[in-house]
N, CA, C and O of each residue as an XYZ file, in Angstrom:
272
protein
N      98.329     67.460    -72.423
C      97.861     67.678    -71.132
C      98.907     67.635    -70.251
O      99.804     66.817    -70.456
N      98.963     68.478    -69.165
C      99.743     68.456    -68.110
C      99.138     68.263    -66.780
O      98.739     69.209    -66.101
N      99.061     66.818    -66.348
C      98.360     66.452    -65.202
C      98.716     67.109    -63.849
O      97.885     67.373    -62.980
N      99.976     67.332    -63.771
C     100.527     68.036    -62.579
C      99.929     69.390    -62.389
O      99.550     69.768    -61.281
N      99.841     70.137    -63.489
C      99.407     71.606    -63.345
C      97.897     71.694    -63.704
O      97.256     72.685    -63.356
N      97.278     70.610    -64.437
C      95.832     70.657    -64.748
C      95.522     71.640    -65.900
O      94.577     72.427    -65.835
N      96.365     71.559    -66.964
C      96.061     72.288    -68.108
C      96.277     71.565    -69.382
O      96.986     70.560    -69.421
N      95.650     72.077    -70.484
C      95.907     71.491    -71.767
C      96.392     72.540    -72.775
O      96.191     73.734    -72.552
N      96.947     72.174    -73.738
C      97.440     73.158    -74.792
C      96.576     72.699    -76.092
O      96.477     71.536    -76.482
N      95.992     73.796    -76.663
C      95.086     73.485    -77.738
C      95.602     74.323    -79.065
O      96.363     75.287    -78.987
N      95.108     73.841    -80.193
C      95.658     74.564    -81.483
C      94.746     75.661    -81.899
O      94.611     75.891    -83.101
N      94.081     76.389    -80.965
C      93.301     77.529    -81.248
C      93.981     78.700    -80.462
O      94.403     78.559    -79.315
N      94.051     79.858    -81.169
C      94.716     80.992    -80.487
C      94.248     82.346    -81.108
O      93.159     82.425    -81.676
N      95.054     83.355    -80.994
C      94.684     84.655    -81.474
C      94.125     84.562    -82.915
O      93.148     85.263    -83.176
N      94.636     83.781    -83.857
C      94.164     83.625    -85.184
C      92.743     83.189    -85.227
O      92.020     83.439    -86.192
N      92.312     82.477    -84.082
C      90.947     82.011    -84.139
C      89.973     82.942    -83.253
O      88.872     82.548    -82.869
N      90.438     84.072    -83.003
C      89.802     85.125    -82.111
C      89.433     84.623    -80.718
O      88.440     85.046    -80.126
N      90.326     83.637    -80.171
C      90.070     83.216    -78.787
C      90.597     84.390    -77.910
O      91.454     85.222    -78.204
N      89.910     84.262    -76.813
C      90.113     85.439    -75.775
C      90.489     84.864    -74.367
O      90.071     83.735    -74.114
N      91.178     85.471    -73.495
C      91.374     85.058    -72.246
C      90.046     84.881    -71.487
O      89.183     85.756    -71.562
N      89.881     83.839    -70.807
C      88.538     83.484    -70.030
C      87.679     82.730    -70.884
O      86.718     82.180    -70.345
N      87.855     82.589    -72.213
C      86.886     81.754    -72.873
C      86.941     80.362    -72.413
O      87.998     79.821    -72.088
N      85.720     79.750    -72.386
C      85.517     78.363    -71.903
C      85.495     77.507    -73.214
O      84.783     77.797    -74.176
N      86.307     76.465    -73.170
C      86.443     75.462    -74.267
C      85.700     74.081    -73.945
O      85.985     73.548    -72.872
N      84.897     73.541    -74.673
C      84.463     72.169    -74.473
C      85.319     71.236    -75.268
O      85.835     71.510    -76.352
N      85.419     70.079    -74.607
C      86.371     69.055    -75.149
C      85.588     67.877    -75.560
O      84.672     67.501    -74.828
N      85.860     67.241    -76.687
C      85.084     66.116    -77.139
C      86.020     65.012    -77.697
O      87.068     65.250    -78.297
N      85.536     63.804    -77.436
C      86.229     62.750    -77.973
C      85.253     61.747    -78.760
O      84.382     61.153    -78.124
N      85.378     61.581    -79.966
C      84.410     60.654    -80.765
C      83.001     61.332    -80.722
O      81.977     60.650    -80.684
N      82.987     62.580    -80.730
C      81.701     63.424    -80.698
C      80.915     63.274    -79.350
O      79.715     63.535    -79.267
N      81.681     62.834    -78.299
C      81.106     62.720    -76.900
C      81.799     63.884    -76.117
O      83.010     64.091    -76.197
N      80.929     64.643    -75.342
C      81.514     65.685    -74.584
C      82.219     65.021    -73.310
O      81.630     64.182    -72.629
N      83.534     65.456    -73.031
C      84.207     64.929    -71.944
C      84.821     65.887    -70.879
O      85.382     65.469    -69.865
N      84.682     67.108    -71.165
C      85.215     68.129    -70.253
C      85.199     69.586    -70.675
O      84.863     69.910    -71.814
N      85.536     70.395    -69.823
C      85.711     71.792    -70.114
C      86.947     72.306    -69.577
O      87.480     71.792    -68.594
N      87.465     73.395    -70.244
C      88.765     74.120    -69.754
C      88.679     75.631    -70.075
O      88.031     75.979    -71.062
N      89.242     76.468    -69.364
C      89.100     77.798    -69.447
C      90.466     78.482    -69.925
O      91.463     78.303    -69.225
N      90.553     79.214    -71.022
C      91.721     79.747    -71.674
C      92.419     80.722    -70.666
O      91.779     81.641    -70.154
N      93.775     80.501    -70.383
C      94.508     81.265    -69.483
C      95.661     81.955    -70.101
O      96.150     82.961    -69.589
N      96.122     81.398    -71.250
C      97.267     82.032    -72.068
C      96.993     81.792    -73.434
O      96.520     80.720    -73.813
N      97.293     82.839    -74.286
C      97.070     82.774    -75.752
C      98.312     83.126    -76.565
O      98.995     84.115    -76.300
N      98.581     82.283    -77.564
C      99.664     82.665    -78.543
C      99.007     82.818    -79.773
O      97.777     82.763    -79.787
N      99.665     83.008    -80.852
C      99.097     83.225    -82.229
C      98.221     82.038    -82.781
O      97.123     82.219    -83.309
N      98.793     80.841    -82.615
C      98.126     79.708    -83.173
C      97.777     78.667    -82.155
O      97.225     77.630    -82.523
N      98.086     78.895    -80.808
C      97.848     77.975    -79.766
C      97.500     78.711    -78.523
O      97.619     79.933    -78.447
N      97.048     77.928    -77.501
C      96.675     78.549    -76.232
C      96.831     77.419    -75.230
O      96.857     76.226    -75.531
N      96.938     77.959    -73.914
C      96.839     76.942    -72.768
C      95.505     77.289    -71.975
O      95.131     78.440    -71.748
N      94.819     76.098    -71.574
C      93.567     76.231    -70.874
C      93.642     75.425    -69.724
O      94.122     74.292    -69.753
N      93.113     76.045    -68.545
C      93.082     75.224    -67.293
C      91.857     74.392    -67.272
O      90.763     74.859    -67.591
N      92.032     73.142    -66.893
C      90.982     72.141    -66.822
C      90.072     72.713    -65.662
O      90.567     72.937    -64.557
N      88.845     72.928    -65.903
C      87.941     73.255    -64.858
C      87.745     72.094    -63.882
O      87.827     70.934    -64.284
N      87.480     72.399    -62.569
C      87.481     71.564    -61.399
C      86.608     70.254    -61.601
O      87.041     69.147    -61.280
N      85.425     70.439    -62.123
C      84.501     69.219    -62.328
C      85.027     68.158    -63.257
O      84.501     67.048    -63.337
N      86.171     68.559    -64.021
C      86.831     67.663    -64.982
C      88.187     67.231    -64.632
O      88.823     66.620    -65.491
N      88.731     67.469    -63.463
C      90.090     67.138    -63.223
C      90.427     65.732    -63.302
O      91.584     65.390    -63.548
N      89.481     64.876    -63.109
C      89.760     63.381    -63.171
C      89.733     62.775    -64.583
O      90.013     61.588    -64.758
N      89.390     63.607    -65.601
C      89.314     63.079    -66.973
C      90.649     63.098    -67.544
O      91.503     63.894    -67.154
N      90.859     62.199    -68.503
C      92.217     62.073    -69.117
C      91.880     62.751    -70.581
O      91.062     62.291    -71.378
N      92.593     63.817    -70.755
C      92.429     64.484    -72.042
C      93.523     63.898    -72.917
O      94.603     63.588    -72.415
N      93.241     63.717    -74.384
C      94.287     63.182    -75.170
C      94.591     64.019    -76.439
O      93.760     64.846    -76.813
N      95.616     63.857    -77.037
C      96.157     64.747    -78.144
C      95.043     64.920    -79.252
O      94.887     66.016    -79.790
N      94.303     63.873    -79.572
C      93.445     63.916    -80.768
C      92.071     64.410    -80.394
O      91.232     64.522    -81.287
N      91.740     64.747    -79.013
C      90.473     65.320    -78.715
C      90.104     66.599    -79.502
O      90.968     67.369    -79.922
N      88.758     66.792    -79.686
C      88.429     67.962    -80.357
C      88.014     69.105    -79.423
O      87.312     68.833    -78.449
N      88.390     70.332    -79.649
C      88.061     71.366    -78.713
C      87.328     72.495    -79.462
O      87.722     72.929    -80.544
N      86.245     72.937    -78.819
C      85.276     73.893    -79.390
C      85.111     75.055    -78.362
O      85.068     74.809    -77.157
N      85.025     76.241    -78.823
C      84.748     77.444    -77.938
C      83.250     77.495    -77.631
O      82.461     77.292    -78.554
N      82.848     77.729    -76.513
C      81.364     77.806    -76.001
C      80.947     79.076    -76.588
O      79.805     79.496    -76.404
């Protein structure tokens, strides 16, 4: 997570049929903690902007990400 710029990097990308604008849900221990929107996609990873309602949430490396 990049707190200054408000984005996360996830291990989903073109290989997972991810598209620009897709909204991702983030979970920790099977509990929903926030959402982010895909802004840049690579083959096996992507960057997603944390949506405003979840700017105060601390996202961590082992959090699970699912496409809505």
